[in-house]
Backbone as CSV, one residue per row, in Angstrom:
resi,resn,N_x,N_y,N_z,CA_x,CA_y,CA_z,C_x,C_y,C_z
1,MET,194.094,-108.255,-20.899,193.770,-108.417,-19.895,192.791,-107.082,-19.875
2,PRO,192.234,-107.219,-19.352,191.017,-105.938,-19.074,192.258,-104.820,-18.747
3,SER,191.008,-103.188,-19.324,191.892,-102.013,-18.261,191.372,-101.417,-17.554
4,LEU,191.688,-100.488,-17.335,191.052,-99.820,-15.985,191.145,-98.351,-16.568
5,VAL,190.369,-97.382,-16.690,190.405,-95.778,-16.726,189.916,-95.199,-15.524
6,VAL,190.348,-94.298,-15.030,189.725,-93.205,-13.512,190.195,-92.083,-14.503
7,ARG,189.001,-91.427,-13.884,188.997,-89.997,-14.620,188.897,-89.357,-13.284
8,ASN,188.685,-87.674,-13.528,188.201,-86.877,-13.023,189.334,-86.858,-11.211
9,LEU,190.451,-87.599,-11.549,191.380,-87.263,-10.343,192.136,-85.776,-10.029
10,ASP,192.369,-85.625,-8.703,192.641,-84.483,-8.248,194.138,-84.326,-8.463
11,ASP,194.741,-83.417,-9.071,196.262,-83.394,-9.144,197.313,-83.698,-7.964
12,SER,196.806,-83.360,-6.878,197.631,-84.173,-5.754,197.635,-85.533,-5.752
13,ILE,196.190,-86.065,-6.140,196.604,-87.577,-5.994,197.627,-88.194,-7.178
14,ILE,197.082,-87.619,-8.386,198.431,-88.043,-9.547,199.863,-87.654,-8.731
15,ASN,200.247,-86.697,-8.323,201.323,-86.062,-8.070,201.944,-87.477,-7.059
16,ALA,200.652,-87.909,-5.681,201.509,-88.634,-5.037,201.553,-89.970,-5.986
17,LEU,200.962,-90.525,-6.444,201.044,-91.868,-7.175,202.313,-92.023,-7.866
18,LYS,202.620,-90.456,-8.372,203.990,-90.612,-9.510,205.110,-90.531,-8.564
19,GLU,204.959,-89.788,-7.245,206.002,-89.549,-5.722,206.741,-91.422,-5.758
20,ARG,205.071,-91.860,-5.399,205.209,-93.390,-5.330,205.778,-94.289,-6.069
21,ALA,205.782,-94.503,-7.115,205.885,-94.697,-7.966,207.674,-94.995,-7.954
22,VAL,208.152,-93.457,-8.635,209.564,-93.276,-8.415,209.985,-93.961,-7.089
23,LYS,209.186,-94.008,-5.814,210.330,-94.429,-4.423,209.776,-96.261,-4.400
24,HIS,209.391,-96.853,-5.456,209.331,-97.921,-5.447,209.812,-98.546,-6.765
25,HIS,210.855,-97.458,-7.686,211.215,-98.260,-8.857,210.504,-98.588,-10.419
26,ARG,209.332,-98.062,-10.094,207.924,-98.679,-11.131,207.511,-97.720,-11.887
27,SER,207.014,-97.989,-13.026,206.260,-97.195,-13.911,204.821,-96.478,-12.692
28,THR,204.132,-95.594,-13.582,203.143,-95.164,-12.691,202.343,-96.169,-12.726
29,GLU,201.878,-96.518,-13.851,201.038,-97.807,-14.116,201.228,-98.902,-13.096
30,ALA,202.436,-99.631,-13.413,202.602,-100.947,-11.936,202.457,-100.260,-10.663
31,GLU,202.746,-99.008,-10.530,202.379,-98.550,-9.128,200.632,-98.942,-8.455
32,HIS,200.235,-98.284,-9.963,198.679,-98.210,-10.001,198.091,-99.602,-9.638
33,ARG,198.736,-100.392,-10.319,198.244,-102.109,-10.405,198.567,-102.495,-8.524
34,ALA,199.893,-102.190,-8.447,200.529,-102.695,-7.333,199.496,-101.900,-5.739
35,ILE,198.865,-101.013,-5.742,198.423,-100.195,-5.151,196.594,-101.263,-4.943
36,LEU,196.327,-101.335,-6.232,195.002,-101.927,-6.005,194.986,-103.485,-5.719
37,ALA,196.187,-103.774,-6.210,196.822,-105.260,-5.537,196.397,-105.311,-4.020
38,GLU,197.516,-104.686,-3.811,197.214,-104.568,-2.579,196.590,-104.183,-1.490
39,VAL,195.223,-103.275,-2.048,194.261,-103.151,-0.674,193.457,-104.067,-1.247
40,LEU,193.073,-104.703,-2.685,191.745,-105.493,-2.554,191.900,-106.916,-2.602
41,MET,193.406,-107.556,-2.571,193.387,-108.970,-2.629,194.095,-109.198,-1.035
42,LYS,194.470,-108.299,-0.214,194.504,-108.739,0.615,193.664,-109.175,1.846
43,PRO,193.371,-109.848,2.914,192.873,-111.151,3.677,191.738,-110.125,4.290
44,GLN,190.700,-110.725,4.377,189.844,-109.587,5.196,190.135,-109.638,6.300
45,ARG,189.458,-108.494,7.360,189.722,-108.511,8.846,188.940,-108.911,9.396
46,LYS,188.852,-109.642,10.378,188.255,-110.283,11.249,187.131,-109.062,11.928
47,SER,186.035,-109.286,12.124,185.048,-108.226,12.784,185.708,-108.680,14.543
48,PHE,185.471,-107.883,15.568,185.691,-107.909,16.407,184.514,-108.948,17.101
49,ALA,183.525,-109.193,16.853,182.706,-110.218,17.360,183.080,-111.353,16.795
50,GLU,183.249,-111.654,15.126,184.268,-113.094,15.149,185.161,-113.145,15.072
51,ALA,186.131,-112.530,16.273,187.589,-112.658,17.021,186.912,-113.452,18.187
52,LEU,185.938,-112.741,18.885,185.283,-113.293,20.308,184.901,-114.603,19.907
53,ALA,184.175,-114.943,19.044,183.627,-116.417,18.869,184.140,-117.167,18.128
54,ASN,185.645,-117.085,17.940,186.219,-117.955,17.965,187.679,-118.670,18.986
55,ILE,187.499,-117.706,20.235,187.977,-117.836,21.119,187.552,-119.290,22.203
56,PRO,188.606,-119.983,21.605,187.968,-121.581,22.641,187.448,-121.766,23.887
57,ALA,185.945,-122.371,24.545,185.757,-122.444,25.286,186.588,-123.418,26.023
58,VAL,187.199,-122.846,27.114,188.158,-123.566,27.788,187.447,-123.240,29.584
59,GLY,187.632,-123.910,30.219,187.162,-123.949,31.979,186.152,-122.836,32.033
60,THR,185.228,-123.189,33.220,184.206,-122.606,33.150,183.812,-120.902,33.947
61,ASP,182.681,-120.815,34.142,183.036,-119.427,34.419,183.437,-119.775,36.160
62,THR,182.982,-120.354,36.971,184.031,-120.250,37.991,185.284,-120.393,38.371
63,ASP,185.873,-120.938,37.255,187.379,-120.698,36.769,188.024,-119.290,36.878
64,PHE,187.360,-118.601,36.105,187.468,-116.802,36.136,186.807,-115.916,37.255
65,GLN,186.004,-116.467,38.039,185.345,-116.237,39.131,186.121,-114.716,39.988
66,ARG,186.026,-113.454,40.068,186.733,-112.471,40.555,186.545,-112.628,41.646
67,ILE,187.670,-112.702,42.579,187.544,-112.451,44.184,187.598,-111.044,44.575
68,ASN,186.466,-110.736,45.474,186.690,-109.298,45.644,187.461,-108.994,47.058
69,ASP,188.146,-108.701,47.515,188.662,-108.070,48.798,188.621,-107.053,49.560
70,ASP,187.982,-106.223,50.333,188.275,-105.194,50.797,189.189,-104.376,51.082
71,THR,190.762,-104.692,50.763,191.703,-103.766,50.873,192.045,-103.084,50.033
72,SER,192.687,-101.845,50.691,192.687,-100.852,49.500,194.363,-101.036,48.937
73,GLU,194.641,-102.129,48.973,195.674,-102.548,47.764,195.633,-103.192,46.740
74,SER,194.218,-103.744,47.330,193.291,-104.350,45.692,192.526,-103.853,44.802
75,ASN,192.591,-102.454,45.514,192.026,-101.635,44.334,192.647,-100.372,43.878
76,VAL,193.478,-100.939,42.753,194.084,-100.140,41.808,193.892,-98.901,41.560
77,PHE,192.773,-98.829,41.435,192.659,-97.460,40.412,191.790,-96.351,41.181
78,ASP,191.883,-96.680,42.660,191.704,-95.511,43.282,193.076,-94.670,43.884
């Protein structure tokens, strides 16, 4: 299995990794592997544009046409 060496890490990062490993009852090396897998192997999030493109086309524009009335009760932002 390939190895990965990470050099020039700040001491605060090393300490945080060690603390996290203790919290999860793992070795520092196992915690490092778990963090990499968690971040790199999770499904990619869709962009806002992709999410909008996946909304099904239902109804017509007139189904969603705004009704404007001039009563003060209808304008909630005034």
